[in-house]
TORKOL-4160 file (C-alpha; in steps of 0.2 Angstrom, whole numbers, padded with zeros to 4 digits, m for minus):
464
<pt num="1" X="m0019" Y="m0046" Z="m0128"/>
<pt num="2" X="m0011" Y="m0050" Z="m0112"/>
<pt num="3" X="0000" Y="m0065" Z="m0110"/>
<pt num="4" X="m0007" Y="m0080" Z="m0101"/>
<pt num="5" X="m0002" Y="m0092" Z="m0087"/>
<pt num="6" X="m0011" Y="m0108" Z="m0083"/>
<pt num="7" X="m0010" Y="m0115" Z="m0065"/>
<pt num="8" X="m0009" Y="m0134" Z="m0066"/>
<pt num="9" X="m0008" Y="m0147" Z="m0053"/>
<pt num="10" X="m0017" Y="m0162" Z="m0045"/>
<pt num="11" X="m0032" Y="m0160" Z="m0034"/>
<pt num="12" X="m0030" Y="m0150" Z="m0018"/>
<pt num="13" X="m0013" Y="m0144" Z="m0019"/>
<pt num="14" X="m0019" Y="m0126" Z="m0017"/>
<pt num="15" X="m0021" Y="m0119" Z="m0035"/>
<pt num="16" X="m0036" Y="m0109" Z="m0031"/>
<pt num="17" X="m0029" Y="m0102" Z="m0015"/>
<pt num="18" X="m0014" Y="m0096" Z="m0026"/>
<pt num="19" X="m0025" Y="m0090" Z="m0039"/>
<pt num="20" X="m0035" Y="m0079" Z="m0027"/>
<pt num="21" X="m0019" Y="m0073" Z="m0019"/>
<pt num="22" X="m0012" Y="m0067" Z="m0036"/>
<pt num="23" X="m0028" Y="m0061" Z="m0044"/>
<pt num="24" X="m0037" Y="m0054" Z="m0029"/>
<pt num="25" X="m0056" Y="m0055" Z="m0027"/>
<pt num="26" X="m0062" Y="m0040" Z="m0037"/>
<pt num="27" X="m0052" Y="m0045" Z="m0052"/>
<pt num="28" X="m0058" Y="m0063" Z="m0054"/>
<pt num="29" X="m0068" Y="m0067" Z="m0069"/>
<pt num="30" X="m0079" Y="m0081" Z="m0063"/>
<pt num="31" X="m0094" Y="m0090" Z="m0069"/>
<pt num="32" X="m0102" Y="m0107" Z="m0064"/>
<pt num="33" X="m0104" Y="m0115" Z="m0082"/>
<pt num="34" X="m0102" Y="m0134" Z="m0079"/>
<pt num="35" X="m0087" Y="m0140" Z="m0089"/>
<pt num="36" X="m0080" Y="m0123" Z="m0092"/>
<pt num="37" X="m0077" Y="m0110" Z="m0080"/>
<pt num="38" X="m0080" Y="m0121" Z="m0065"/>
<pt num="39" X="m0064" Y="m0130" Z="m0070"/>
<pt num="40" X="m0056" Y="m0114" Z="m0079"/>
<pt num="41" X="m0057" Y="m0098" Z="m0069"/>
<pt num="42" X="m0049" Y="m0082" Z="m0077"/>
<pt num="43" X="m0041" Y="m0067" Z="m0069"/>
<pt num="44" X="m0029" Y="m0054" Z="m0071"/>
<pt num="45" X="m0013" Y="m0052" Z="m0060"/>
<pt num="46" X="m0007" Y="m0034" Z="m0057"/>
<pt num="47" X="0002" Y="m0035" Z="m0041"/>
<pt num="48" X="0019" Y="m0027" Z="m0044"/>
<pt num="49" X="0021" Y="m0034" Z="m0061"/>
<pt num="50" X="0016" Y="m0031" Z="m0078"/>
<pt num="51" X="m0002" Y="m0038" Z="m0080"/>
<pt num="52" X="m0005" Y="m0055" Z="m0087"/>
<pt num="53" X="m0020" Y="m0067" Z="m0088"/>
<pt num="54" X="m0020" Y="m0081" Z="m0075"/>
<pt num="55" X="m0031" Y="m0097" Z="m0078"/>
<pt num="56" X="m0035" Y="m0108" Z="m0063"/>
<pt num="57" X="m0039" Y="m0126" Z="m0068"/>
<pt num="58" X="m0047" Y="m0141" Z="m0059"/>
<pt num="59" X="m0037" Y="m0155" Z="m0052"/>
<pt num="60" X="m0027" Y="m0163" Z="m0066"/>
<pt num="61" X="m0026" Y="m0182" Z="m0068"/>
<pt num="62" X="m0017" Y="m0184" Z="m0085"/>
<pt num="63" X="m0022" Y="m0202" Z="m0087"/>
<pt num="64" X="m0041" Y="m0200" Z="m0083"/>
<pt num="65" X="m0052" Y="m0208" Z="m0096"/>
<pt num="66" X="m0069" Y="m0207" Z="m0089"/>
<pt num="67" X="m0082" Y="m0197" Z="m0079"/>
<pt num="68" X="m0079" Y="m0180" Z="m0072"/>
<pt num="69" X="m0060" Y="m0182" Z="m0070"/>
<pt num="70" X="m0059" Y="m0185" Z="m0089"/>
<pt num="71" X="m0069" Y="m0169" Z="m0092"/>
<pt num="72" X="m0058" Y="m0159" Z="m0080"/>
<pt num="73" X="m0042" Y="m0166" Z="m0089"/>
<pt num="74" X="m0049" Y="m0160" Z="m0105"/>
<pt num="75" X="m0052" Y="m0142" Z="m0099"/>
<pt num="76" X="m0034" Y="m0142" Z="m0091"/>
<pt num="77" X="m0027" Y="m0147" Z="m0108"/>
<pt num="78" X="m0036" Y="m0133" Z="m0116"/>
<pt num="79" X="m0030" Y="m0121" Z="m0103"/>
<pt num="80" X="m0012" Y="m0127" Z="m0107"/>
<pt num="81" X="m0014" Y="m0124" Z="m0125"/>
<pt num="82" X="m0021" Y="m0106" Z="m0122"/>
<pt num="83" X="m0006" Y="m0102" Z="m0111"/>
<pt num="84" X="0010" Y="m0094" Z="m0114"/>
<pt num="85" X="0018" Y="m0102" Z="m0099"/>
<pt num="86" X="0012" Y="m0115" Z="m0086"/>
<pt num="87" X="0014" Y="m0114" Z="m0067"/>
<pt num="88" X="0014" Y="m0132" Z="m0059"/>
<pt num="89" X="0009" Y="m0132" Z="m0041"/>
<pt num="90" X="0014" Y="m0146" Z="m0029"/>
<pt num="91" X="0009" Y="m0150" Z="m0011"/>
<pt num="92" X="0023" Y="m0148" Z="0001"/>
<pt num="93" X="0013" Y="m0156" Z="0015"/>
<pt num="94" X="0008" Y="m0172" Z="0006"/>
<pt num="95" X="0025" Y="m0173" Z="m0004"/>
<pt num="96" X="0028" Y="m0181" Z="m0021"/>
<pt num="97" X="0015" Y="m0192" Z="m0029"/>
<pt num="98" X="0014" Y="m0203" Z="m0045"/>
<pt num="99" X="0001" Y="m0190" Z="m0051"/>
<pt num="100" X="0014" Y="m0176" Z="m0049"/>
<pt num="101" X="0026" Y="m0187" Z="m0060"/>
<pt num="102" X="0013" Y="m0189" Z="m0073"/>
<pt num="103" X="0010" Y="m0171" Z="m0074"/>
<pt num="104" X="0028" Y="m0167" Z="m0076"/>
<pt num="105" X="0030" Y="m0180" Z="m0090"/>
<pt num="106" X="0015" Y="m0173" Z="m0099"/>
<pt num="107" X="0021" Y="m0155" Z="m0099"/>
<pt num="108" X="0038" Y="m0161" Z="m0105"/>
<pt num="109" X="0030" Y="m0165" Z="m0121"/>
<pt num="110" X="0023" Y="m0147" Z="m0123"/>
<pt num="111" X="0032" Y="m0132" Z="m0130"/>
<pt num="112" X="0027" Y="m0121" Z="m0116"/>
<pt num="113" X="0039" Y="m0114" Z="m0103"/>
<pt num="114" X="0035" Y="m0122" Z="m0086"/>
<pt num="115" X="0038" Y="m0114" Z="m0069"/>
<pt num="116" X="0037" Y="m0126" Z="m0053"/>
<pt num="117" X="0031" Y="m0121" Z="m0036"/>
<pt num="118" X="0030" Y="m0132" Z="m0020"/>
<pt num="119" X="0015" Y="m0124" Z="m0010"/>
<pt num="120" X="0010" Y="m0125" Z="0008"/>
<pt num="121" X="0029" Y="m0123" Z="0014"/>
<pt num="122" X="0025" Y="m0114" Z="0029"/>
<pt num="123" X="0036" Y="m0123" Z="0042"/>
<pt num="124" X="0052" Y="m0132" Z="0045"/>
<pt num="125" X="0045" Y="m0149" Z="0042"/>
<pt num="126" X="0039" Y="m0144" Z="0025"/>
<pt num="127" X="0055" Y="m0135" Z="0021"/>
<pt num="128" X="0065" Y="m0151" Z="0026"/>
<pt num="129" X="0054" Y="m0162" Z="0015"/>
<pt num="130" X="0054" Y="m0152" Z="m0002"/>
<pt num="131" X="0070" Y="m0160" Z="m0008"/>
<pt num="132" X="0061" Y="m0175" Z="m0014"/>
<pt num="133" X="0054" Y="m0165" Z="m0028"/>
<pt num="134" X="0071" Y="m0165" Z="m0036"/>
<pt num="135" X="0068" Y="m0183" Z="m0040"/>
<pt num="136" X="0057" Y="m0176" Z="m0054"/>
<pt num="137" X="0072" Y="m0170" Z="m0063"/>
<pt num="138" X="0068" Y="m0151" Z="m0061"/>
<pt num="139" X="0082" Y="m0140" Z="m0058"/>
<pt num="140" X="0073" Y="m0126" Z="m0050"/>
<pt num="141" X="0057" Y="m0124" Z="m0040"/>
<pt num="142" X="0050" Y="m0111" Z="m0029"/>
<pt num="143" X="0045" Y="m0114" Z="m0011"/>
<pt num="144" X="0029" Y="m0104" Z="m0007"/>
<pt num="145" X="0014" Y="m0103" Z="0005"/>
<pt num="146" X="m0001" Y="m0096" Z="m0005"/>
<pt num="147" X="m0011" Y="m0094" Z="0011"/>
<pt num="148" X="0002" Y="m0084" Z="0020"/>
<pt num="149" X="0010" Y="m0076" Z="0004"/>
<pt num="150" X="0027" Y="m0083" Z="0008"/>
<pt num="151" X="0039" Y="m0084" Z="m0007"/>
<pt num="152" X="0025" Y="m0077" Z="m0019"/>
<pt num="153" X="0034" Y="m0061" Z="m0024"/>
<pt num="154" X="0049" Y="m0071" Z="m0030"/>
<pt num="155" X="0037" Y="m0082" Z="m0040"/>
<pt num="156" X="0029" Y="m0067" Z="m0048"/>
<pt num="157" X="0046" Y="m0060" Z="m0053"/>
<pt num="158" X="0051" Y="m0077" Z="m0061"/>
<pt num="159" X="0034" Y="m0077" Z="m0071"/>
<pt num="160" X="0037" Y="m0059" Z="m0076"/>
<pt num="161" X="0055" Y="m0063" Z="m0083"/>
<pt num="162" X="0048" Y="m0077" Z="m0093"/>
<pt num="163" X="0033" Y="m0067" Z="m0100"/>
<pt num="164" X="0041" Y="m0051" Z="m0104"/>
<pt num="165" X="0058" Y="m0047" Z="m0112"/>
<pt num="166" X="0062" Y="m0032" Z="m0101"/>
<pt num="167" X="0078" Y="m0023" Z="m0101"/>
<pt num="168" X="0087" Y="m0023" Z="m0084"/>
<pt num="169" X="0086" Y="m0008" Z="m0073"/>
<pt num="170" X="0103" Y="0001" Z="m0071"/>
<pt num="171" X="0113" Y="m0008" Z="m0058"/>
<pt num="172" X="0126" Y="0004" Z="m0052"/>
<pt num="173" X="0130" Y="0008" Z="m0034"/>
<pt num="174" X="0117" Y="0018" Z="m0024"/>
<pt num="175" X="0116" Y="0037" Z="m0030"/>
<pt num="176" X="0113" Y="0050" Z="m0017"/>
<pt num="177" X="0103" Y="0062" Z="m0028"/>
<pt num="178" X="0086" Y="0060" Z="m0035"/>
<pt num="179" X="0087" Y="0057" Z="m0054"/>
<pt num="180" X="0106" Y="0055" Z="m0054"/>
<pt num="181" X="0105" Y="0037" Z="m0060"/>
<pt num="182" X="0088" Y="0038" Z="m0069"/>
<pt num="183" X="0087" Y="0029" Z="m0086"/>
<pt num="184" X="0088" Y="0040" Z="m0101"/>
<pt num="185" X="0072" Y="0046" Z="m0110"/>
<pt num="186" X="0067" Y="0036" Z="m0125"/>
<pt num="187" X="0057" Y="0042" Z="m0140"/>
<pt num="188" X="0044" Y="0030" Z="m0134"/>
<pt num="189" X="0041" Y="0040" Z="m0118"/>
<pt num="190" X="0036" Y="0056" Z="m0128"/>
<pt num="191" X="0028" Y="0048" Z="m0143"/>
<pt num="192" X="0010" Y="0054" Z="m0146"/>
<pt num="193" X="m0004" Y="0043" Z="m0152"/>
<pt num="194" X="m0008" Y="0044" Z="m0170"/>
<pt num="195" X="m0024" Y="0052" Z="m0176"/>
<pt num="196" X="m0029" Y="0036" Z="m0185"/>
<pt num="197" X="m0029" Y="0025" Z="m0170"/>
<pt num="198" X="m0046" Y="0018" Z="m0166"/>
<pt num="199" X="m0053" Y="0021" Z="m0149"/>
<pt num="200" X="m0063" Y="0007" Z="m0141"/>
<pt num="201" X="m0077" Y="0011" Z="m0128"/>
<pt num="202" X="m0086" Y="m0002" Z="m0118"/>
<pt num="203" X="m0103" Y="0003" Z="m0112"/>
<pt num="204" X="m0106" Y="m0008" Z="m0096"/>
<pt num="205" X="m0118" Y="m0009" Z="m0083"/>
<pt num="206" X="m0133" Y="m0019" Z="m0075"/>
<pt num="207" X="m0146" Y="m0026" Z="m0087"/>
<pt num="208" X="m0159" Y="m0012" Z="m0093"/>
<pt num="209" X="m0148" Y="0002" Z="m0088"/>
<pt num="210" X="m0150" Y="0010" Z="m0105"/>
<pt num="211" X="m0134" Y="0004" Z="m0114"/>
<pt num="212" X="m0143" Y="m0001" Z="m0130"/>
<pt num="213" X="m0153" Y="0015" Z="m0131"/>
<pt num="214" X="m0138" Y="0025" Z="m0128"/>
<pt num="215" X="m0128" Y="0016" Z="m0142"/>
<pt num="216" X="m0142" Y="0019" Z="m0154"/>
<pt num="217" X="m0143" Y="0038" Z="m0150"/>
<pt num="218" X="m0124" Y="0039" Z="m0152"/>
<pt num="219" X="m0124" Y="0029" Z="m0169"/>
<pt num="220" X="m0140" Y="0038" Z="m0175"/>
<pt num="221" X="m0149" Y="0022" Z="m0180"/>
<pt num="222" X="m0157" Y="0007" Z="m0171"/>
<pt num="223" X="m0141" Y="m0004" Z="m0172"/>
<pt num="224" X="m0145" Y="m0013" Z="m0156"/>
<pt num="225" X="m0161" Y="m0021" Z="m0149"/>
<pt num="226" X="m0169" Y="m0010" Z="m0136"/>
<pt num="227" X="m0181" Y="m0018" Z="m0125"/>
<pt num="228" X="m0189" Y="m0016" Z="m0108"/>
<pt num="229" X="m0185" Y="m0034" Z="m0104"/>
<pt num="230" X="m0168" Y="m0035" Z="m0094"/>
<pt num="231" X="m0154" Y="m0045" Z="m0102"/>
<pt num="232" X="m0160" Y="m0043" Z="m0120"/>
<pt num="233" X="m0142" Y="m0040" Z="m0126"/>
<pt num="234" X="m0131" Y="m0056" Z="m0125"/>
<pt num="235" X="m0118" Y="m0055" Z="m0138"/>
<pt num="236" X="m0107" Y="m0039" Z="m0137"/>
<pt num="237" X="m0111" Y="m0028" Z="m0152"/>
<pt num="238" X="m0098" Y="m0017" Z="m0160"/>
<pt num="239" X="m0103" Y="m0001" Z="m0168"/>
<pt num="240" X="m0091" Y="0010" Z="m0178"/>
<pt num="241" X="m0093" Y="0029" Z="m0179"/>
<pt num="242" X="m0082" Y="0045" Z="m0181"/>
<pt num="243" X="m0082" Y="0059" Z="m0169"/>
<pt num="244" X="m0071" Y="0075" Z="m0173"/>
<pt num="245" X="m0061" Y="0065" Z="m0185"/>
<pt num="246" X="m0057" Y="0051" Z="m0173"/>
<pt num="247" X="m0062" Y="0033" Z="m0176"/>
<pt num="248" X="m0072" Y="0026" Z="m0162"/>
<pt num="249" X="m0079" Y="0008" Z="m0159"/>
<pt num="250" X="m0094" Y="0007" Z="m0147"/>
<pt num="251" X="m0096" Y="m0010" Z="m0138"/>
<pt num="252" X="m0113" Y="m0013" Z="m0131"/>
<pt num="253" X="m0110" Y="m0027" Z="m0119"/>
<pt num="254" X="m0122" Y="m0038" Z="m0111"/>
<pt num="255" X="m0129" Y="m0033" Z="m0094"/>
<pt num="256" X="m0118" Y="m0039" Z="m0080"/>
<pt num="257" X="m0129" Y="m0047" Z="m0067"/>
<pt num="258" X="m0124" Y="m0054" Z="m0050"/>
<pt num="259" X="m0120" Y="m0072" Z="m0051"/>
<pt num="260" X="m0134" Y="m0079" Z="m0041"/>
<pt num="261" X="m0147" Y="m0069" Z="m0052"/>
<pt num="262" X="m0138" Y="m0073" Z="m0068"/>
<pt num="263" X="m0152" Y="m0084" Z="m0075"/>
<pt num="264" X="m0149" Y="m0095" Z="m0090"/>
<pt num="265" X="m0132" Y="m0102" Z="m0094"/>
<pt num="266" X="m0131" Y="m0090" Z="m0109"/>
<pt num="267" X="m0133" Y="m0075" Z="m0099"/>
<pt num="268" X="m0119" Y="m0081" Z="m0087"/>
<pt num="269" X="m0108" Y="m0083" Z="m0102"/>
<pt num="270" X="m0113" Y="m0066" Z="m0109"/>
<pt num="271" X="m0107" Y="m0058" Z="m0092"/>
<pt num="272" X="m0090" Y="m0067" Z="m0093"/>
<pt num="273" X="m0088" Y="m0061" Z="m0111"/>
<pt num="274" X="m0093" Y="m0043" Z="m0106"/>
<pt num="275" X="m0079" Y="m0043" Z="m0093"/>
<pt num="276" X="m0067" Y="m0048" Z="m0106"/>
<pt num="277" X="m0073" Y="m0034" Z="m0117"/>
<pt num="278" X="m0069" Y="m0022" Z="m0103"/>
<pt num="279" X="m0051" Y="m0028" Z="m0104"/>
<pt num="280" X="m0051" Y="m0025" Z="m0123"/>
<pt num="281" X="m0058" Y="m0007" Z="m0122"/>
<pt num="282" X="m0049" Y="0009" Z="m0119"/>
<pt num="283" X="m0063" Y="0017" Z="m0109"/>
<pt num="284" X="m0077" Y="0009" Z="m0099"/>
<pt num="285" X="m0093" Y="0020" Z="m0098"/>
<pt num="286" X="m0103" Y="0013" Z="m0083"/>
<pt num="287" X="m0121" Y="0017" Z="m0085"/>
<pt num="288" X="m0130" Y="0019" Z="m0068"/>
<pt num="289" X="m0149" Y="0020" Z="m0069"/>
<pt num="290" X="m0153" Y="0036" Z="m0061"/>
<pt num="291" X="m0171" Y="0031" Z="m0057"/>
<pt num="292" X="m0166" Y="0014" Z="m0049"/>
<pt num="293" X="m0151" Y="0021" Z="m0040"/>
<pt num="294" X="m0134" Y="0014" Z="m0036"/>
<pt num="295" X="m0132" Y="m0005" Z="m0032"/>
<pt num="296" X="m0118" Y="m0016" Z="m0026"/>
<pt num="297" X="m0116" Y="m0023" Z="m0043"/>
<pt num="298" X="m0113" Y="m0005" Z="m0050"/>
<pt num="299" X="m0099" Y="m0004" Z="m0038"/>
<pt num="300" X="m0092" Y="m0021" Z="m0043"/>
<pt num="301" X="m0092" Y="m0016" Z="m0061"/>
<pt num="302" X="m0083" Y="0000" Z="m0058"/>
<pt num="303" X="m0070" Y="m0010" Z="m0048"/>
<pt num="304" X="m0068" Y="m0022" Z="m0062"/>
<pt num="305" X="m0064" Y="m0008" Z="m0074"/>
<pt num="306" X="m0052" Y="0000" Z="m0063"/>
<pt num="307" X="m0043" Y="m0016" Z="m0059"/>
<pt num="308" X="m0042" Y="m0019" Z="m0078"/>
<pt num="309" X="m0033" Y="m0003" Z="m0079"/>
<pt num="310" X="m0046" Y="0005" Z="m0090"/>
<pt num="311" X="m0051" Y="0023" Z="m0090"/>
<pt num="312" X="m0068" Y="0025" Z="m0082"/>
<pt num="313" X="m0083" Y="0037" Z="m0085"/>
<pt num="314" X="m0098" Y="0036" Z="m0074"/>
<pt num="315" X="m0114" Y="0039" Z="m0084"/>
<pt num="316" X="m0130" Y="0043" Z="m0075"/>
<pt num="317" X="m0143" Y="0037" Z="m0088"/>
<pt num="318" X="m0162" Y="0041" Z="m0089"/>
<pt num="319" X="m0158" Y="0058" Z="m0081"/>
<pt num="320" X="m0175" Y="0064" Z="m0088"/>
<pt num="321" X="m0184" Y="0053" Z="m0075"/>
<pt num="322" X="m0178" Y="0063" Z="m0060"/>
<pt num="323" X="m0179" Y="0082" Z="m0058"/>
<pt num="324" X="m0163" Y="0092" Z="m0058"/>
<pt num="325" X="m0164" Y="0099" Z="m0040"/>
<pt num="326" X="m0174" Y="0084" Z="m0033"/>
<pt num="327" X="m0170" Y="0076" Z="m0016"/>
<pt num="328" X="m0168" Y="0059" Z="m0026"/>
<pt num="329" X="m0154" Y="0066" Z="m0037"/>
<pt num="330" X="m0145" Y="0074" Z="m0022"/>
<pt num="331" X="m0146" Y="0057" Z="m0013"/>
<pt num="332" X="m0139" Y="0048" Z="m0028"/>
<pt num="333" X="m0124" Y="0059" Z="m0029"/>
<pt num="334" X="m0121" Y="0057" Z="m0011"/>
<pt num="335" X="m0122" Y="0038" Z="m0013"/>
<pt num="336" X="m0110" Y="0039" Z="m0027"/>
<pt num="337" X="m0097" Y="0049" Z="m0017"/>
<pt num="338" X="m0098" Y="0036" Z="m0003"/>
<pt num="339" X="m0099" Y="0019" Z="m0011"/>
<pt num="340" X="m0089" Y="0024" Z="m0027"/>
<pt num="341" X="m0075" Y="0033" Z="m0017"/>
<pt num="342" X="m0062" Y="0022" Z="m0025"/>
<pt num="343" X="m0068" Y="0029" Z="m0042"/>
<pt num="344" X="m0067" Y="0047" Z="m0036"/>
<pt num="345" X="m0056" Y="0051" Z="m0051"/>
<pt num="346" X="m0070" Y="0046" Z="m0064"/>
<pt num="347" X="m0080" Y="0061" Z="m0071"/>
<pt num="348" X="m0099" Y="0060" Z="m0071"/>
<pt num="349" X="m0110" Y="0063" Z="m0086"/>
<pt num="350" X="m0129" Y="0065" Z="m0084"/>
<pt num="351" X="m0139" Y="0060" Z="m0099"/>
<pt num="352" X="m0155" Y="0053" Z="m0107"/>
<pt num="353" X="m0154" Y="0042" Z="m0122"/>
<pt num="354" X="m0173" Y="0045" Z="m0124"/>
<pt num="355" X="m0173" Y="0064" Z="m0126"/>
<pt num="356" X="m0155" Y="0066" Z="m0130"/>
<pt num="357" X="m0152" Y="0077" Z="m0115"/>
<pt num="358" X="m0133" Y="0078" Z="m0111"/>
<pt num="359" X="m0128" Y="0065" Z="m0124"/>
<pt num="360" X="m0117" Y="0078" Z="m0133"/>
<pt num="361" X="m0106" Y="0079" Z="m0117"/>
<pt num="362" X="m0102" Y="0060" Z="m0117"/>
<pt num="363" X="m0089" Y="0058" Z="m0131"/>
<pt num="364" X="m0079" Y="0073" Z="m0128"/>
<pt num="365" X="m0077" Y="0067" Z="m0110"/>
<pt num="366" X="m0072" Y="0050" Z="m0116"/>
<pt num="367" X="m0059" Y="0057" Z="m0128"/>
<pt num="368" X="m0052" Y="0068" Z="m0114"/>
<pt num="369" X="m0050" Y="0054" Z="m0101"/>
<pt num="370" X="m0043" Y="0043" Z="m0115"/>
<pt num="371" X="m0030" Y="0055" Z="m0119"/>
<pt num="372" X="m0024" Y="0056" Z="m0100"/>
<pt num="373" X="m0025" Y="0037" Z="m0100"/>
<pt num="374" X="m0013" Y="0036" Z="m0115"/>
<pt num="375" X="m0001" Y="0050" Z="m0109"/>
<pt num="376" X="0017" Y="0048" Z="m0106"/>
<pt num="377" X="0028" Y="0060" Z="m0095"/>
<pt num="378" X="0046" Y="0064" Z="m0098"/>
<pt num="379" X="0058" Y="0056" Z="m0085"/>
<pt num="380" X="0066" Y="0073" Z="m0082"/>
<pt num="381" X="0050" Y="0081" Z="m0077"/>
<pt num="382" X="0045" Y="0066" Z="m0066"/>
<pt num="383" X="0061" Y="0067" Z="m0057"/>
<pt num="384" X="0059" Y="0086" Z="m0054"/>
<pt num="385" X="0042" Y="0081" Z="m0047"/>
<pt num="386" X="0049" Y="0068" Z="m0036"/>
<pt num="387" X="0062" Y="0079" Z="m0029"/>
<pt num="388" X="0049" Y="0092" Z="m0025"/>
<pt num="389" X="0037" Y="0081" Z="m0016"/>
<pt num="390" X="0051" Y="0072" Z="m0006"/>
<pt num="391" X="0057" Y="0089" Z="0000"/>
<pt num="392" X="0039" Y="0093" Z="0006"/>
<pt num="393" X="0037" Y="0076" Z="0014"/>
<pt num="394" X="0051" Y="0065" Z="0017"/>
<pt num="395" X="0048" Y="0046" Z="0018"/>
<pt num="396" X="0049" Y="0039" Z="0036"/>
<pt num="397" X="0064" Y="0029" Z="0041"/>
<pt num="398" X="0064" Y="0010" Z="0040"/>
<pt num="399" X="0073" Y="0000" Z="0054"/>
<pt num="400" X="0082" Y="0015" Z="0059"/>
<pt num="401" X="0089" Y="0019" Z="0041"/>
<pt num="402" X="0083" Y="0033" Z="0030"/>
<pt num="403" X="0072" Y="0028" Z="0015"/>
<pt num="404" X="0079" Y="0035" Z="m0001"/>
<pt num="405" X="0069" Y="0038" Z="m0017"/>
<pt num="406" X="0082" Y="0038" Z="m0031"/>
<pt num="407" X="0072" Y="0041" Z="m0047"/>
<pt num="408" X="0055" Y="0038" Z="m0055"/>
<pt num="409" X="0051" Y="0033" Z="m0072"/>
<pt num="410" X="0035" Y="0029" Z="m0082"/>
<pt num="411" X="0036" Y="0011" Z="m0087"/>
<pt num="412" X="0021" Y="0012" Z="m0098"/>
<pt num="413" X="0005" Y="0021" Z="m0102"/>
<pt num="414" X="m0013" Y="0014" Z="m0103"/>
<pt num="415" X="m0014" Y="0015" Z="m0089"/>
<pt num="416" X="0000" Y="0027" Z="m0083"/>
<pt num="417" X="0012" Y="0016" Z="m0073"/>
<pt num="418" X="0026" Y="0022" Z="m0063"/>
<pt num="419" X="0041" Y="0014" Z="m0055"/>
<pt num="420" X="0050" Y="0022" Z="m0041"/>
<pt num="421" X="0068" Y="0016" Z="m0037"/>
<pt num="422" X="0072" Y="0015" Z="m0018"/>
<pt num="423" X="0084" Y="0007" Z="m0006"/>
<pt num="424" X="0070" Y="m0001" Z="0004"/>
<pt num="425" X="0054" Y="m0006" Z="m0006"/>
<pt num="426" X="0047" Y="m0014" Z="0010"/>
<pt num="427" X="0050" Y="0002" Z="0020"/>
<pt num="428" X="0039" Y="0013" Z="0010"/>
<pt num="429" X="0022" Y="0013" Z="0020"/>
<pt num="430" X="0005" Y="0012" Z="0012"/>
<pt num="431" X="0001" Y="0030" Z="0017"/>
<pt num="432" X="0017" Y="0037" Z="0009"/>
<pt num="433" X="0013" Y="0027" Z="m0007"/>
<pt num="434" X="m0005" Y="0035" Z="m0007"/>
<pt num="435" X="0003" Y="0052" Z="m0005"/>
<pt num="436" X="0014" Y="0050" Z="m0020"/>
<pt num="437" X="0000" Y="0043" Z="m0030"/>
<pt num="438" X="m0012" Y="0057" Z="m0025"/>
<pt num="439" X="0001" Y="0070" Z="m0029"/>
<pt num="440" X="0004" Y="0062" Z="m0046"/>
<pt num="441" X="m0014" Y="0063" Z="m0050"/>
<pt num="442" X="m0016" Y="0081" Z="m0044"/>
<pt num="443" X="0000" Y="0087" Z="m0054"/>
<pt num="444" X="m0004" Y="0079" Z="m0070"/>
<pt num="445" X="m0023" Y="0079" Z="m0071"/>
<pt num="446" X="m0026" Y="0060" Z="m0072"/>
<pt num="447" X="m0044" Y="0063" Z="m0074"/>
<pt num="448" X="m0054" Y="0047" Z="m0077"/>
<pt num="449" X="m0039" Y="0035" Z="m0077"/>
<pt num="450" X="m0031" Y="0024" Z="m0064"/>
<pt num="451" X="m0013" Y="0025" Z="m0061"/>
<pt num="452" X="m0001" Y="0012" Z="m0056"/>
<pt num="453" X="0013" Y="0015" Z="m0044"/>
<pt num="454" X="0027" Y="0003" Z="m0039"/>
<pt num="455" X="0042" Y="0004" Z="m0028"/>
<pt num="456" X="0056" Y="m0007" Z="m0033"/>
<pt num="457" X="0071" Y="m0010" Z="m0023"/>
<pt num="458" X="0087" Y="m0006" Z="m0032"/>
<pt num="459" X="0100" Y="m0020" Z="m0034"/>
<pt num="460" X="0117" Y="m0015" Z="m0028"/>
<pt num="461" X="0132" Y="m0020" Z="m0039"/>
<pt num="462" X="0144" Y="m0033" Z="m0033"/>
<pt num="463" X="0161" Y="m0024" Z="m0028"/>
<pt num="464" X="0177" Y="m0034" Z="m0031"/>
């Protein structure tokens, strides 16, 4: 499970703005259940740091004893108990209040590490006024503007340092050659997964896309309820099976509806839980109803899986209902190419759970993409690759100075995550980042898996 940070603060200090800034729209796990996710929104932060859960809470009034304020305070306390660290947000425009003091006093009684940030500091007037927050007895806080992203990167770095016990990167002077100061390889970088490891596969998609019928076909028995009524499955169902000696768990998640059509509250909760099961899986198989065609919700589910860093396979279900060479099938493929272009790396499997057509291709495809998702590349090989692509296409200069790429290392697998050390992280344009990422995908066949690529500015050692 990922570590968790709860955002806490009095009403209207900009907590939700900061949440949306850190999480991004596609990653947010949001439902409108009164007394739950209206006051606690969950998302995953992946912007240049190791991933972690983020909880957005309602305005916290610690001493509230009645009405909606009491309910919100209860939800905030639950979020604090869930969290590994707490991020307190203050309002730099309105200044220090007695409620801010009460929140700080409450958190001092908890055993959670606390990070403090003064939001809405986007002008000289606010910067001059933030000193009053030192009256709270806080030694350090961050001045940020969530709306304009000022100071947010520094805040993220501080959160990462608290959540993860990472070794410092090498801190010597700037080398001239690619790979000359790369960190040594470790046994972890080349370790292979064990054959006994269980592979978790989430079957996701809109209601009535054929998920339960497919899981029954794969399991060889009627383990899930199959019905023509959309939304039959509410609780995720885990089915264990073995394929080619590999242990597999299939998760039949509830159909993910658009929020405005979500129906009863239980279905909304089921949709939220299904999104969490995507996080817990290794591979997401997105079932697209071949007869009904592609929808906006299918694209959203695909983006959720990719943002969660999960391997992805596109499954065109009910393939028996459209002819192989029909105009409808060609139109569906074209629509997938256009609307799911961000998931172009995902392989496509056509099948029919009813007839069994194409079902035998699914698990081998899943195992293949899962292997690429779990793969690690030796540092020496990666730096030979980096040297080659830099020779082919040199990074553009930044502010009149050449941009140097010193070395690349794989920080983690699942998904493959790479860090490139450079002298100017801000000077690497998006087009060049895409160039490096695309070449990585081509060279090492990252079929079905997202890859993460970060450019980190190298810290220079202090010279006496």
